[in-house]
N, CA, C and O atoms as CSV, one atom per row, in Angstrom:
chain,resi,resn,atom,element,x,y,z
A,1,MET,N,N,26.650,55.752,-87.440
A,1,MET,CA,C,26.595,55.178,-86.102
A,1,MET,C,C,26.370,56.062,-85.032
A,1,MET,O,O,26.885,57.174,-84.918
A,2,THR,N,N,25.199,55.272,-83.873
A,2,THR,CA,C,24.477,56.571,-82.763
A,2,THR,C,C,26.091,56.563,-81.653
A,2,THR,O,O,27.094,55.849,-81.645
A,3,GLU,N,N,25.657,57.687,-80.872
A,3,GLU,CA,C,26.573,57.822,-79.201
A,3,GLU,C,C,26.679,56.384,-78.903
A,3,GLU,O,O,27.539,55.593,-79.290
A,4,LYS,N,N,25.933,56.236,-78.351
A,4,LYS,CA,C,25.501,54.357,-77.550
A,4,LYS,C,C,26.250,53.827,-78.518
A,4,LYS,O,O,27.445,54.096,-78.387
A,5,GLN,N,N,25.969,53.147,-79.479
A,5,GLN,CA,C,26.787,52.896,-80.634
A,5,GLN,C,C,28.263,52.853,-80.275
A,5,GLN,O,O,28.769,51.995,-79.552
A,6,ARG,N,N,28.865,53.804,-80.817
A,6,ARG,CA,C,30.674,54.510,-80.417
A,6,ARG,C,C,30.361,54.165,-78.912
A,6,ARG,O,O,30.044,52.979,-78.821
A,7,TRP,N,N,30.353,54.623,-78.070
A,7,TRP,CA,C,30.696,54.094,-76.767
A,7,TRP,C,C,31.307,52.599,-76.446
A,7,TRP,O,O,32.362,52.207,-75.947
A,8,LYS,N,N,29.752,51.747,-77.144
A,8,LYS,CA,C,30.108,50.018,-77.222
A,8,LYS,C,C,31.731,50.206,-77.988
A,8,LYS,O,O,32.583,49.648,-77.297
A,9,PHE,N,N,32.232,50.785,-79.089
A,9,PHE,CA,C,32.779,50.449,-79.667
A,9,PHE,C,C,34.692,50.558,-79.411
A,9,PHE,O,O,35.712,50.001,-79.818
A,10,ALA,N,N,34.189,51.892,-78.272
A,10,ALA,CA,C,35.144,52.715,-77.652
A,10,ALA,C,C,35.582,51.585,-76.091
A,10,ALA,O,O,36.268,51.823,-75.097
A,11,ASN,N,N,35.076,50.783,-76.373
A,11,ASN,CA,C,35.147,49.914,-74.578
A,11,ASN,C,C,35.759,49.275,-75.452
A,11,ASN,O,O,35.509,50.006,-76.411
A,12,VAL,N,N,36.467,48.345,-75.922
A,12,VAL,CA,C,36.959,47.255,-76.438
A,12,VAL,C,C,38.221,47.627,-75.938
A,12,VAL,O,O,38.694,48.758,-75.820
A,13,SER,N,N,38.880,46.136,-75.558
A,13,SER,CA,C,40.170,46.454,-74.946
A,13,SER,C,C,40.822,45.950,-75.834
A,13,SER,O,O,40.174,45.589,-76.816
A,14,GLU,N,N,42.476,45.704,-75.853
A,14,GLU,CA,C,43.421,45.313,-76.781
A,14,GLU,C,C,43.613,43.843,-77.229
A,14,GLU,O,O,44.397,43.437,-78.087
A,15,ARG,N,N,42.819,43.189,-76.545
A,15,ARG,CA,C,42.613,41.751,-76.476
A,15,ARG,C,C,41.216,41.744,-77.294
A,15,ARG,O,O,41.196,40.982,-78.260
A,16,GLY,N,N,40.055,42.489,-77.032
A,16,GLY,CA,C,38.727,42.650,-77.678
A,16,GLY,C,C,37.726,41.525,-76.951
A,16,GLY,O,O,37.678,40.299,-77.061
A,17,PRO,N,N,37.163,42.215,-76.378
A,17,PRO,CA,C,35.589,41.430,-75.940
A,17,PRO,C,C,35.400,40.176,-77.315
A,17,PRO,O,O,35.701,40.191,-78.508
A,18,TYR,N,N,34.783,39.218,-76.451
A,18,TYR,CA,C,34.313,38.413,-77.322
A,18,TYR,C,C,32.632,37.882,-76.942
A,18,TYR,O,O,32.055,37.508,-75.921
A,19,ILE,N,N,32.266,38.085,-78.338
A,19,ILE,CA,C,30.281,37.800,-77.596
A,19,ILE,C,C,30.209,36.433,-78.517
A,19,ILE,O,O,30.992,36.267,-79.452
A,20,LYS,N,N,29.265,35.538,-78.190
A,20,LYS,CA,C,28.735,34.171,-78.279
A,20,LYS,C,C,27.414,34.652,-77.629
A,20,LYS,O,O,27.204,35.413,-76.684
A,21,ASP,N,N,26.583,33.945,-78.459
A,21,ASP,CA,C,25.228,34.104,-78.719
A,21,ASP,C,C,24.721,33.149,-78.570
A,21,ASP,O,O,25.193,32.345,-79.375
A,22,GLU,N,N,23.518,32.441,-77.605
A,22,GLU,CA,C,23.369,30.968,-77.307
A,22,GLU,C,C,21.744,30.733,-77.705
A,22,GLU,O,O,21.025,31.715,-77.517
A,23,MET,N,N,21.132,29.568,-78.216
A,23,MET,CA,C,20.685,29.357,-79.332
A,23,MET,C,C,20.092,28.214,-78.990
A,23,MET,O,O,20.853,27.554,-78.282
A,24,ASN,N,N,18.749,27.520,-79.239
A,24,ASN,CA,C,18.246,25.936,-78.507
A,24,ASN,C,C,18.690,25.051,-79.944
A,24,ASN,O,O,19.120,23.915,-79.744
A,25,GLY,N,N,18.567,25.696,-81.864
A,25,GLY,CA,C,19.530,24.811,-82.138
A,25,GLY,C,C,20.191,25.588,-83.282
A,25,GLY,O,O,19.925,25.246,-84.434
A,26,ASN,N,N,20.969,26.532,-83.073
A,26,ASN,CA,C,21.568,27.421,-84.085
A,26,ASN,C,C,21.423,27.631,-85.179
A,26,ASN,O,O,22.496,27.699,-85.779
A,27,ILE,N,N,20.353,27.812,-85.922
A,27,ILE,CA,C,19.869,27.709,-86.941
A,27,ILE,C,C,19.664,28.985,-87.851
A,27,ILE,O,O,20.032,29.201,-89.006
A,28,CYS,N,N,18.700,30.042,-86.626
A,28,CYS,CA,C,17.612,30.737,-87.240
A,28,CYS,C,C,18.230,32.250,-86.084
A,28,CYS,O,O,19.284,32.845,-86.311
A,29,ARG,N,N,17.532,32.504,-85.215
A,29,ARG,CA,C,18.245,33.394,-84.554
A,29,ARG,C,C,19.591,33.895,-84.345
A,29,ARG,O,O,20.165,34.933,-84.677
A,30,SER,N,N,19.985,32.684,-83.592
A,30,SER,CA,C,21.604,33.095,-83.420
A,30,SER,C,C,22.118,33.511,-84.143
A,30,SER,O,O,22.400,34.704,-84.250
A,31,PRO,N,N,22.558,32.109,-85.291
A,31,PRO,CA,C,23.443,32.817,-86.573
A,31,PRO,C,C,23.018,34.293,-87.237
A,31,PRO,O,O,23.833,35.069,-87.735
A,32,ILE,N,N,21.963,34.462,-87.169
A,32,ILE,CA,C,21.933,35.938,-87.622
A,32,ILE,C,C,22.424,37.116,-86.584
A,32,ILE,O,O,23.298,37.967,-86.752
A,33,ALA,N,N,21.574,36.878,-85.463
A,33,ALA,CA,C,22.486,37.696,-84.592
A,33,ALA,C,C,24.196,38.475,-84.646
A,33,ALA,O,O,24.707,39.594,-84.610
A,34,GLU,N,N,24.658,36.787,-84.774
A,34,GLU,CA,C,26.587,36.482,-84.820
A,34,GLU,C,C,26.488,37.476,-86.601
A,34,GLU,O,O,27.097,38.545,-86.610
A,35,ALA,N,N,25.707,37.036,-88.015
A,35,ALA,CA,C,25.786,37.903,-89.366
A,35,ALA,C,C,25.802,39.396,-88.900
A,35,ALA,O,O,26.770,40.085,-89.220
A,36,VAL,N,N,24.648,40.007,-88.061
A,36,VAL,CA,C,24.803,40.905,-87.703
A,36,VAL,C,C,25.825,41.578,-87.490
A,36,VAL,O,O,26.404,42.369,-88.234
A,37,PHE,N,N,26.082,41.214,-86.313
A,37,PHE,CA,C,26.963,42.340,-85.057
A,37,PHE,C,C,28.511,42.052,-86.123
A,37,PHE,O,O,29.362,42.941,-86.106
A,38,ARG,N,N,28.735,40.888,-86.924
A,38,ARG,CA,C,29.992,40.757,-87.264
A,38,ARG,C,C,29.589,42.241,-88.519
A,38,ARG,O,O,30.013,43.394,-88.444
A,39,LYS,N,N,29.060,41.903,-89.117
A,39,LYS,CA,C,28.580,43.198,-90.033
A,39,LYS,C,C,28.876,44.847,-89.568
A,39,LYS,O,O,29.355,45.820,-90.150
A,40,LEU,N,N,28.410,44.638,-88.421
A,40,LEU,CA,C,28.840,45.620,-87.519
A,40,LEU,C,C,30.425,46.784,-87.364
A,40,LEU,O,O,30.784,47.962,-87.358
A,41,VAL,N,N,30.916,45.325,-87.258
A,41,VAL,CA,C,31.739,45.490,-86.542
A,41,VAL,C,C,33.119,45.683,-87.430
A,41,VAL,O,O,34.191,46.241,-87.195
A,42,THR,N,N,32.703,45.115,-88.316
A,42,THR,CA,C,33.081,45.691,-89.959
A,42,THR,C,C,33.065,46.508,-90.547
A,42,THR,O,O,34.099,47.025,-90.969
A,43,ASP,N,N,31.751,46.992,-90.833
A,43,ASP,CA,C,31.408,47.869,-91.014
A,43,ASP,C,C,32.232,49.486,-90.130
A,43,ASP,O,O,32.449,50.637,-90.510
A,44,GLU,N,N,32.423,48.874,-89.094
A,44,GLU,CA,C,33.224,49.837,-88.680
A,44,GLU,C,C,34.856,49.768,-88.760
A,44,GLU,O,O,35.655,50.704,-88.747
A,45,LYS,N,N,35.056,48.595,-88.832
A,45,LYS,CA,C,36.892,48.806,-88.938
A,45,LYS,C,C,37.038,48.358,-87.470
A,45,LYS,O,O,37.827,49.079,-86.860
A,46,VAL,N,N,36.673,47.691,-86.973
A,46,VAL,CA,C,36.642,47.288,-85.599
A,46,VAL,C,C,36.975,45.451,-85.368
A,46,VAL,O,O,37.376,44.860,-84.365
A,47,GLU,N,N,36.699,45.048,-86.421
A,47,GLU,CA,C,36.716,43.319,-86.709
A,47,GLU,C,C,37.781,42.305,-86.111
A,47,GLU,O,O,37.770,41.082,-85.969
A,48,ASN,N,N,38.810,43.410,-85.783
A,48,ASN,CA,C,40.329,42.781,-85.201
A,48,ASN,C,C,39.798,42.767,-83.967
A,48,ASN,O,O,40.022,41.705,-83.385
A,49,LYS,N,N,39.092,43.658,-83.268
A,49,LYS,CA,C,38.680,43.532,-81.751
A,49,LYS,C,C,38.016,42.637,-80.870
A,49,LYS,O,O,37.970,42.312,-79.684
A,50,TRP,N,N,37.403,42.324,-82.250
A,50,TRP,CA,C,36.066,41.316,-81.937
A,50,TRP,C,C,36.010,39.839,-82.246
A,50,TRP,O,O,35.991,39.565,-83.445
A,51,MET,N,N,35.978,38.708,-81.276
A,51,MET,CA,C,35.626,37.694,-82.064
A,51,MET,C,C,34.233,36.977,-81.663
A,51,MET,O,O,34.053,36.621,-80.498
A,52,THR,N,N,33.412,36.808,-82.498
A,52,THR,CA,C,32.136,36.746,-82.752
A,52,THR,C,C,31.854,34.954,-83.408
A,52,THR,O,O,32.321,34.186,-84.250
A,53,ASP,N,N,30.871,35.001,-82.445
A,53,ASP,CA,C,30.341,33.170,-82.674
A,53,ASP,C,C,29.045,32.867,-82.317
A,53,ASP,O,O,28.288,33.809,-82.081
A,54,SER,N,N,28.786,32.141,-82.263
A,54,SER,CA,C,27.017,31.504,-82.028
A,54,SER,C,C,27.162,30.167,-81.832
A,54,SER,O,O,28.240,29.683,-82.178
A,55,ALA,N,N,26.046,29.203,-81.195
A,55,ALA,CA,C,25.889,27.790,-80.514
A,55,ALA,C,C,24.850,27.829,-80.200
A,55,ALA,O,O,24.072,28.750,-79.953
A,56,ALA,N,N,24.745,26.038,-80.190
A,56,ALA,CA,C,22.980,25.902,-79.845
A,56,ALA,C,C,22.904,25.392,-77.959
A,56,ALA,O,O,23.903,25.584,-77.266
A,57,VAL,N,N,22.214,25.053,-77.630
A,57,VAL,CA,C,22.474,24.471,-76.420
A,57,VAL,C,C,21.433,22.695,-77.301
A,57,VAL,O,O,20.950,21.877,-76.518
A,58,SER,N,N,21.358,22.566,-78.189
A,58,SER,CA,C,20.697,21.272,-78.750
A,58,SER,C,C,22.328,20.979,-79.408
A,58,SER,O,O,23.323,21.655,-79.672
A,59,ASP,N,N,21.897,19.514,-79.482
A,59,ASP,CA,C,22.654,19.001,-80.951
A,59,ASP,C,C,21.401,18.461,-82.362
A,59,ASP,O,O,21.674,17.772,-83.345
A,60,TRP,N,N,20.464,18.880,-82.101
A,60,TRP,CA,C,19.851,18.769,-83.312
A,60,TRP,C,C,20.035,18.709,-85.075
A,60,TRP,O,O,19.901,17.972,-86.052
A,61,ASN,N,N,20.409,19.954,-84.682
A,61,ASN,CA,C,20.729,21.141,-86.192
A,61,ASN,C,C,22.343,20.706,-86.507
A,61,ASN,O,O,22.573,20.593,-87.711
A,62,VAL,N,N,23.523,20.438,-85.581
A,62,VAL,CA,C,24.999,20.729,-85.746
A,62,VAL,C,C,25.337,20.245,-87.612
A,62,VAL,O,O,24.938,19.242,-88.202
A,63,GLY,N,N,25.765,20.816,-87.875
A,63,GLY,CA,C,26.565,20.792,-89.131
A,63,GLY,C,C,25.603,21.523,-90.268
A,63,GLY,O,O,26.255,21.957,-91.218
A,64,ARG,N,N,23.776,21.797,-90.366
A,64,ARG,CA,C,23.299,22.699,-90.991
A,64,ARG,C,C,23.628,24.074,-91.218
A,64,ARG,O,O,24.165,24.732,-90.327
A,65,SER,N,N,23.281,24.689,-92.624
A,65,SER,CA,C,22.931,25.964,-92.720
A,65,SER,C,C,22.014,26.540,-92.044
A,65,SER,O,O,21.141,25.859,-91.505
A,66,PRO,N,N,22.032,27.888,-91.943
A,66,PRO,CA,C,20.855,28.795,-91.488
A,66,PRO,C,C,19.368,28.279,-91.740
A,66,PRO,O,O,19.240,27.431,-92.622
A,67,ASP,N,N,18.302,28.678,-91.098
A,67,ASP,CA,C,17.094,27.617,-91.565
A,67,ASP,C,C,17.336,29.129,-93.016
A,67,ASP,O,O,17.763,30.283,-93.011
A,68,ALA,N,N,16.624,27.948,-94.283
A,68,ALA,CA,C,15.953,29.333,-95.174
A,68,ALA,C,C,15.885,30.718,-94.965
A,68,ALA,O,O,16.674,31.614,-95.265
A,69,ARG,N,N,14.323,30.737,-94.148
A,69,ARG,CA,C,13.944,32.285,-93.397
A,69,ARG,C,C,15.194,33.050,-92.599
A,69,ARG,O,O,15.188,34.275,-92.714
A,70,ALA,N,N,15.981,32.618,-92.014
A,70,ALA,CA,C,17.263,33.598,-91.787
A,70,ALA,C,C,18.055,33.644,-92.438
A,70,ALA,O,O,18.833,34.430,-91.896
A,71,LEU,N,N,18.763,33.102,-93.947
A,71,LEU,CA,C,19.668,33.417,-94.534
A,71,LEU,C,C,18.319,34.609,-95.665
A,71,LEU,O,O,18.739,35.672,-96.124
A,72,SER,N,N,17.021,34.222,-95.886
A,72,SER,CA,C,16.849,35.089,-97.164
A,72,SER,C,C,15.914,36.697,-96.201
A,72,SER,O,O,15.202,37.566,-96.705
A,73,CYS,N,N,16.328,36.515,-94.789
A,73,CYS,CA,C,16.618,38.030,-94.245
A,73,CYS,C,C,17.591,38.918,-93.968
A,73,CYS,O,O,17.782,40.127,-93.839
A,74,LEU,N,N,18.263,37.630,-93.914
A,74,LEU,CA,C,20.464,38.380,-93.954
A,74,LEU,C,C,20.143,38.849,-95.341
A,74,LEU,O,O,20.079,40.064,-95.531
A,75,ARG,N,N,19.910,37.921,-96.444
A,75,ARG,CA,C,20.044,38.431,-97.665
A,75,ARG,C,C,19.295,39.967,-98.316
A,75,ARG,O,O,19.818,40.797,-99.059
A,76,ASN,N,N,18.176,39.957,-97.838
A,76,ASN,CA,C,17.196,41.402,-97.753
A,76,ASN,C,C,18.183,42.704,-96.944
A,76,ASN,O,O,18.184,43.801,-97.502
A,77,HIS,N,N,18.752,42.586,-96.036
A,77,HIS,CA,C,19.941,43.276,-95.689
A,77,HIS,C,C,21.185,43.440,-95.940
A,77,HIS,O,O,22.015,43.952,-95.189
A,78,GLY,N,N,21.404,42.884,-97.322
A,78,GLY,CA,C,22.381,42.856,-97.707
A,78,GLY,C,C,23.770,41.971,-96.726
A,78,GLY,O,O,24.953,42.309,-96.715
A,79,ILE,N,N,23.320,41.132,-96.194
A,79,ILE,CA,C,24.426,40.341,-95.103
A,79,ILE,C,C,24.403,39.445,-95.544
A,79,ILE,O,O,23.357,38.979,-95.998
A,80,GLU,N,N,25.922,38.632,-95.611
A,80,GLU,CA,C,26.077,37.097,-96.200
A,80,GLU,C,C,26.298,36.477,-94.761
A,80,GLU,O,O,26.315,37.150,-93.730
A,81,THR,N,N,26.443,35.298,-94.817
A,81,THR,CA,C,27.046,34.287,-93.321
A,81,THR,C,C,27.255,33.066,-93.942
A,81,THR,O,O,26.502,32.479,-94.719
A,82,ALA,N,N,28.900,32.568,-93.323
A,82,ALA,CA,C,28.908,30.899,-93.714
A,82,ALA,C,C,28.900,29.992,-92.409
A,82,ALA,O,O,29.777,29.208,-92.049
A,83,HIS,N,N,27.712,30.288,-91.799
A,83,HIS,CA,C,27.064,29.847,-90.790
A,83,HIS,C,C,27.090,28.233,-91.021
A,83,HIS,O,O,26.402,27.858,-91.971
A,84,LYS,N,N,27.769,27.246,-90.307
A,84,LYS,CA,C,27.216,25.791,-90.204
A,84,LYS,C,C,27.062,25.952,-88.661
A,84,LYS,O,O,28.005,26.436,-88.036
A,85,ALA,N,N,25.708,25.500,-87.887
A,85,ALA,CA,C,25.052,24.871,-86.297
A,85,ALA,C,C,26.381,24.336,-86.077
A,85,ALA,O,O,27.336,23.930,-86.739
A,86,ARG,N,N,25.981,24.537,-84.651
A,86,ARG,CA,C,26.968,23.900,-83.657
A,86,ARG,C,C,26.722,23.944,-82.190
A,86,ARG,O,O,26.043,24.842,-81.693
A,87,GLN,N,N,27.379,22.785,-81.336
A,87,GLN,CA,C,26.644,22.509,-79.808
A,87,GLN,C,C,27.660,23.494,-79.620
A,87,GLN,O,O,28.594,23.928,-80.294
A,88,VAL,N,N,27.048,23.765,-78.177
A,88,VAL,CA,C,28.000,24.822,-77.141
A,88,VAL,C,C,28.783,23.977,-76.498
A,88,VAL,O,O,28.204,23.013,-75.998
A,89,GLU,N,N,30.064,24.057,-76.344
A,89,GLU,CA,C,30.887,23.713,-75.168
A,89,GLU,C,C,31.192,24.286,-74.165
A,89,GLU,O,O,30.555,25.334,-74.065
A,90,GLU,N,N,31.773,24.136,-73.467
A,90,GLU,CA,C,32.785,25.161,-72.051
A,90,GLU,C,C,33.399,25.768,-72.215
A,90,GLU,O,O,33.964,26.339,-71.282
A,91,SER,N,N,33.637,25.990,-73.284
A,91,SER,CA,C,34.593,26.992,-73.481
A,91,SER,C,C,33.536,28.262,-73.890
A,91,SER,O,O,34.081,29.353,-73.724
A,92,ILE,N,N,32.666,28.316,-74.200
A,92,ILE,CA,C,32.119,29.548,-73.890
A,92,ILE,C,C,32.091,30.233,-72.508
A,92,ILE,O,O,31.451,31.281,-72.597
A,93,PHE,N,N,32.481,30.051,-71.470
A,93,PHE,CA,C,33.266,31.105,-70.407
A,93,PHE,C,C,34.304,31.569,-70.994
A,93,PHE,O,O,35.055,32.141,-70.203
A,94,SER,N,N,34.616,31.560,-71.935
A,94,SER,CA,C,35.820,32.448,-72.190
A,94,SER,C,C,35.471,33.632,-72.675
A,94,SER,O,O,36.312,34.530,-72.642
A,95,PHE,N,N,34.314,33.856,-73.163
A,95,PHE,CA,C,33.578,34.915,-73.966
A,95,PHE,C,C,32.698,35.926,-72.601
A,95,PHE,O,O,31.917,35.761,-71.664
A,96,SER,N,N,33.513,37.062,-73.331
A,96,SER,CA,C,33.168,38.369,-72.388
A,96,SER,C,C,31.849,38.219,-72.173
A,96,SER,O,O,31.506,37.784,-71.073
A,97,PHE,N,N,30.876,38.534,-73.131
A,97,PHE,CA,C,28.790,38.481,-73.709
A,97,PHE,C,C,28.630,37.151,-74.290
A,97,PHE,O,O,29.302,36.564,-75.138
A,98,ILE,N,N,27.454,36.768,-73.558
A,98,ILE,CA,C,26.851,35.592,-73.938
A,98,ILE,C,C,25.724,35.575,-73.682
A,98,ILE,O,O,25.163,35.093,-72.698
A,99,PRO,N,N,24.970,36.543,-75.281
A,99,PRO,CA,C,23.853,37.029,-75.110
A,99,PRO,C,C,22.791,35.877,-75.431
A,99,PRO,O,O,22.935,35.059,-76.339
A,100,MET,N,N,21.604,35.937,-74.475
A,100,MET,CA,C,20.769,33.986,-74.625
A,100,MET,C,C,19.219,35.194,-74.494
A,100,MET,O,O,18.874,35.963,-73.596
A,101,LEU,N,N,18.689,34.904,-75.670
A,101,LEU,CA,C,17.285,35.652,-75.429
A,101,LEU,C,C,16.326,34.716,-75.146
A,101,LEU,O,O,15.177,35.104,-75.358
A,102,CYS,N,N,16.441,33.676,-74.758
A,102,CYS,CA,C,15.165,33.167,-73.327
A,102,CYS,C,C,16.015,32.994,-72.314
A,102,CYS,O,O,17.245,33.013,-72.293
A,103,LEU,N,N,14.788,32.729,-71.017
A,103,LEU,CA,C,14.956,32.458,-69.924
A,103,LEU,C,C,15.381,31.078,-69.541
A,103,LEU,O,O,16.208,30.803,-68.671
A,104,ALA,N,N,14.603,30.102,-70.422
A,104,ALA,CA,C,15.365,28.903,-70.666
A,104,ALA,C,C,16.434,28.435,-70.913
A,104,ALA,O,O,16.882,27.380,-70.465
A,105,LEU,N,N,17.186,29.515,-71.991
A,105,LEU,CA,C,18.780,28.760,-71.738
A,105,LEU,C,C,19.728,29.116,-70.846
A,105,LEU,O,O,20.745,28.550,-70.445
A,106,ILE,N,N,19.314,29.955,-70.651
A,106,ILE,CA,C,20.334,30.442,-69.463
A,106,ILE,C,C,20.099,28.755,-68.361
A,106,ILE,O,O,21.021,27.946,-68.250
A,107,ILE,N,N,18.937,28.587,-67.791
A,107,ILE,CA,C,18.870,27.522,-66.829
A,107,ILE,C,C,19.613,26.506,-67.756
A,107,ILE,O,O,20.494,25.908,-67.138
A,108,THR,N,N,19.503,26.160,-69.020
A,108,THR,CA,C,19.793,25.432,-69.885
A,108,THR,C,C,21.518,25.214,-69.468
A,108,THR,O,O,22.199,24.208,-69.266
A,109,ILE,N,N,21.727,26.254,-69.462
A,109,ILE,CA,C,23.833,26.598,-70.249
A,109,ILE,C,C,24.167,26.295,-68.553
A,109,ILE,O,O,25.280,25.883,-68.229
A,110,THR,N,N,22.948,26.576,-67.390
A,110,THR,CA,C,23.808,26.765,-66.133
A,110,THR,C,C,23.172,25.672,-65.478
A,110,THR,O,O,23.062,25.792,-64.258
A,111,LYS,N,N,22.668,24.494,-66.072
A,111,LYS,CA,C,22.629,22.805,-65.253
A,111,LYS,C,C,23.770,22.546,-66.037
A,111,LYS,O,O,24.838,22.642,-65.432
A,112,VAL,N,N,23.817,22.255,-67.180
A,112,VAL,CA,C,24.669,21.735,-68.165
A,112,VAL,C,C,26.199,21.848,-67.485
A,112,VAL,O,O,27.014,20.940,-67.323
A,113,PHE,N,N,26.300,23.076,-67.190
A,113,PHE,CA,C,27.909,23.743,-67.093
A,113,PHE,C,C,27.949,24.036,-65.748
A,113,PHE,O,O,28.958,24.542,-65.256
């Protein structure tokens, strides 16, 4: 682990920060981001200090597993996921960090809520 990564983990409060990433369909990039982050905190044995989640701004894929390409990518790196797509809810604002990988999603979330 790099010094920068150690700094991030060292600044976890007792309750722990919450990370949620938002995407359009919640079957490709966001489940990958969620699974990778979950593996990172598990590998560092700080998973009890972090809660991770992901959701979509749309309802197109609710209930579906990640795209086959996303699953293949995760498997190639030894990462498992049991993710099922879901749509974002207002509870998103209880998360400490909400990474969004595109400006359109930020605009959509701010309009909806």
